[in-house]
C-alpha positions as CSV (number, residue, x, y, z in Angstrom):
1,X,-9.3,-1.2,20.5
2,X,-7.2,-1.9,23.6
3,X,-4.1,-1.4,21.5
4,X,-5.3,1.9,20.0
5,X,-6.1,3.1,23.5
6,X,-2.7,2.1,24.7
7,X,-1.1,4.0,21.8
8,X,-3.1,7.1,22.6
9,X,-1.9,6.9,26.2
10,X,1.7,6.8,25.1
11,X,1.1,9.8,22.9
12,X,-0.4,11.8,25.8
13,X,2.5,11.0,28.0
14,X,4.9,12.0,25.2
15,X,3.1,15.4,24.8
16,X,3.3,16.0,28.5
17,X,7.0,15.4,28.7
18,X,8.1,17.0,25.4
19,X,7.8,20.7,25.9
20,X,10.2,22.0,23.3
21,X,7.6,22.6,20.6
22,X,4.2,24.3,20.8
23,X,1.5,21.7,21.6
24,X,-0.6,22.8,18.6
25,X,2.2,21.7,16.3
26,X,2.2,18.1,17.5
27,X,-0.3,15.6,16.0
28,X,0.1,13.2,18.9
29,X,-1.6,10.4,17.0
30,X,-0.4,6.9,16.2
31,X,1.8,6.8,13.1
32,X,1.7,4.2,10.4
33,X,4.4,3.1,8.0
34,X,4.6,4.3,4.4
35,X,6.2,3.3,1.1
36,X,5.8,0.9,-1.8
37,X,3.2,-1.9,-1.2
38,X,5.3,-4.1,-3.5
39,X,8.5,-3.4,-1.6
40,X,11.3,-5.9,-1.4
41,X,13.1,-3.8,1.3
42,X,11.7,-3.1,4.7
43,X,13.1,-0.7,7.2
44,X,12.2,-1.1,10.8
45,X,12.8,2.0,12.9
46,X,12.3,2.9,16.6
47,X,9.2,5.2,17.0
48,X,7.8,8.4,15.7
49,X,10.1,11.3,16.8
50,X,8.4,13.9,18.9
51,X,9.2,16.7,16.5
52,X,9.5,14.6,13.4
53,X,6.7,12.1,12.6
54,X,4.7,13.2,15.6
55,X,4.6,16.7,14.1
56,X,4.4,15.8,10.3
57,X,2.3,12.6,10.4
58,X,4.9,10.5,8.4
59,X,7.7,8.4,9.9
60,X,11.2,9.8,9.4
61,X,9.9,13.1,8.2
62,X,10.5,16.6,9.4
63,X,13.8,16.3,11.2
64,X,17.5,15.7,10.6
65,X,17.1,11.9,10.9
66,X,14.6,11.8,8.1
67,X,16.8,13.8,5.8
68,X,19.8,11.6,6.7
69,X,17.8,8.5,5.9
70,X,16.2,9.9,2.7
71,X,19.7,10.8,1.3
72,X,20.8,7.2,1.7
73,X,17.6,5.9,0.1
74,X,17.9,8.3,-2.8
75,X,21.6,7.5,-3.4
76,X,20.7,3.8,-3.8
77,X,17.6,4.2,-5.9
78,X,15.0,3.6,-3.2
79,X,13.6,7.2,-3.1
80,X,12.9,9.8,-5.7
81,X,14.3,12.8,-3.7
82,X,17.1,13.0,-1.0
83,X,15.0,14.8,1.7
84,X,12.0,14.0,3.8
85,X,10.6,17.3,5.2
86,X,6.8,17.2,5.0
87,X,4.1,14.7,4.4
88,X,3.3,16.5,1.1
89,X,6.8,17.0,-0.1
90,X,6.5,14.5,-3.0
91,X,8.8,11.9,-1.5
92,X,8.1,8.5,-3.0
93,X,9.7,5.3,-2.0
94,X,10.6,2.7,-4.7
95,X,10.7,-0.9,-3.7
96,X,11.0,0.1,0.0
97,X,8.7,0.5,3.0
98,X,9.4,2.1,6.3
99,X,7.7,1.4,9.6
100,X,8.4,1.7,13.3
101,X,8.4,-0.8,16.2
102,X,6.3,1.7,18.2
103,X,3.6,3.8,16.7
104,X,3.4,6.7,19.1
105,X,6.2,9.1,20.2
106,X,7.4,7.7,23.5
107,X,8.7,10.0,26.3
108,X,12.3,10.9,25.7
109,X,12.3,8.7,22.6
110,X,12.7,5.6,24.8
111,X,9.9,3.1,24.5
112,X,9.4,0.6,27.2
113,X,9.2,-3.2,26.5
114,X,5.5,-3.1,27.3
115,X,4.9,-0.3,24.7
116,X,6.7,-2.4,22.1
117,X,4.6,-5.4,22.8
118,X,1.4,-3.4,22.7
119,X,2.3,-2.1,19.3
120,X,3.4,-5.4,17.9
121,X,-0.1,-6.3,16.3
122,X,0.3,-3.2,14.1
123,X,3.8,-4.2,13.1
124,X,2.6,-7.7,12.3
125,X,-0.3,-6.4,10.2
126,X,1.9,-4.0,8.2
127,X,4.5,-6.7,7.5
128,X,1.8,-9.2,6.5
129,X,0.7,-6.7,3.8
130,X,4.2,-6.8,2.2
131,X,4.4,-10.2,0.5
132,X,7.6,-9.6,-1.6
133,X,10.1,-8.7,1.1
134,X,13.6,-10.0,0.6
135,X,15.7,-7.7,2.9
136,X,14.9,-6.1,6.3
137,X,17.1,-3.3,7.6
138,X,16.8,-2.8,11.3
139,X,17.6,0.8,12.1
140,X,19.0,0.4,15.6
141,X,18.9,-2.4,18.2
142,X,15.3,-1.8,19.2
143,X,14.2,-2.3,15.6
144,X,16.3,-5.4,15.3
145,X,14.9,-6.9,18.5
146,X,11.3,-5.9,17.5
147,X,11.7,-7.7,14.2
148,X,13.0,-10.9,15.8
149,X,10.2,-10.8,18.4
150,X,7.7,-10.4,15.5
151,X,9.2,-13.5,13.9
152,X,8.8,-15.5,17.1
153,X,5.3,-14.4,17.7
154,X,3.9,-14.5,14.2
155,X,5.9,-17.4,12.7
156,X,7.4,-19.3,15.7
157,X,10.8,-18.6,14.2
158,X,13.6,-18.3,16.9
159,X,17.0,-18.5,15.2
160,X,19.8,-20.0,17.3
161,X,22.2,-18.6,18.0
162,X,20.2,-15.4,18.3
163,X,21.5,-12.9,15.7
164,X,23.4,-10.0,17.3
165,X,22.8,-6.5,16.2
166,X,25.6,-4.3,14.9
167,X,26.2,-1.9,12.1
168,X,26.6,-3.9,9.0
169,X,25.5,-7.1,10.7
170,X,23.8,-9.8,8.5
171,X,21.6,-12.6,9.6
172,X,20.2,-15.4,7.3
173,X,17.1,-16.4,9.1
174,X,16.3,-19.4,6.8
175,X,13.0,-20.8,5.7
176,X,12.8,-18.3,2.8
177,X,12.7,-15.3,5.2
178,X,14.2,-11.9,4.3
179,X,17.9,-11.4,5.1
180,X,18.2,-9.2,8.2
181,X,20.7,-6.4,8.0
182,X,21.8,-4.1,10.9
183,X,22.3,-0.3,10.6
184,X,22.8,2.3,13.3
185,X,19.8,4.4,13.8
186,X,20.1,7.9,12.1
187,X,19.4,9.7,15.3
188,X,21.1,13.1,15.8
189,X,23.0,11.5,18.7
190,X,24.6,9.1,16.3
191,X,25.0,11.3,13.3
192,X,26.3,14.4,15.2
193,X,28.9,12.3,17.0
194,X,30.1,10.5,13.9
195,X,29.0,7.1,15.2
196,X,27.0,6.9,12.0
197,X,28.2,8.7,8.8
198,X,26.6,9.1,5.5
199,X,29.0,6.6,3.8
200,X,28.3,4.1,6.6
201,X,24.6,4.2,6.1
202,X,24.8,4.2,2.3
203,X,27.0,1.1,2.4
204,X,24.2,-0.8,4.2
205,X,21.6,0.3,1.6
206,X,24.1,-0.6,-1.2
207,X,24.3,-4.1,0.3
208,X,20.5,-4.3,0.2
209,X,20.4,-3.1,-3.4
210,X,22.9,-5.7,-4.3
211,X,20.8,-8.5,-2.9
212,X,17.5,-7.2,-4.3
213,X,18.9,-6.1,-7.7
214,X,17.4,-3.4,-9.9
215,X,13.9,-2.0,-9.3
216,X,11.3,-3.9,-11.4
217,X,10.4,-2.1,-14.6
């Protein structure tokens, strides 16, 4: 209950600071992950975007970041369509699941360390419901660090040396844990500047596909 109230507070602060869209168009509610419950690939993102998931009710949906990500998922066989525009658009993930380190849209899309900690029980619960994971792709350093913090809190796993985040980075965490891959976040800041291109993102998902193999029949 305390965690839910904390998330609601984050949402209220986000709505107060994000004035670019009419208030009636924003859900302002905590967002959950979505995808295939038998997924072998997990994507860990940052937080619901103020005018993406915060408006549509589904992570990475309704903005340019969602379409950029969906195109890479579709190209590598993890999604049935190459766009992610509405919660009812028919997008289905195959062998993949997406969640975010923070469940409410933070002000200026910059969650505080405290917000990440308060949302960790939800992250832990969602990952616990995915028993077949073999690969985790961290979309950005915050997702990368949040996943490592989850491992420390839930499994007392603290790899040494600590894996560094970078685009295309790989970390074998041992003990039968999923391989951790790094990918720049598909934010407009990254994609509009060319820091992250479509071929760059697709290469990370192709690596994940190579590890996992073909989707189960």
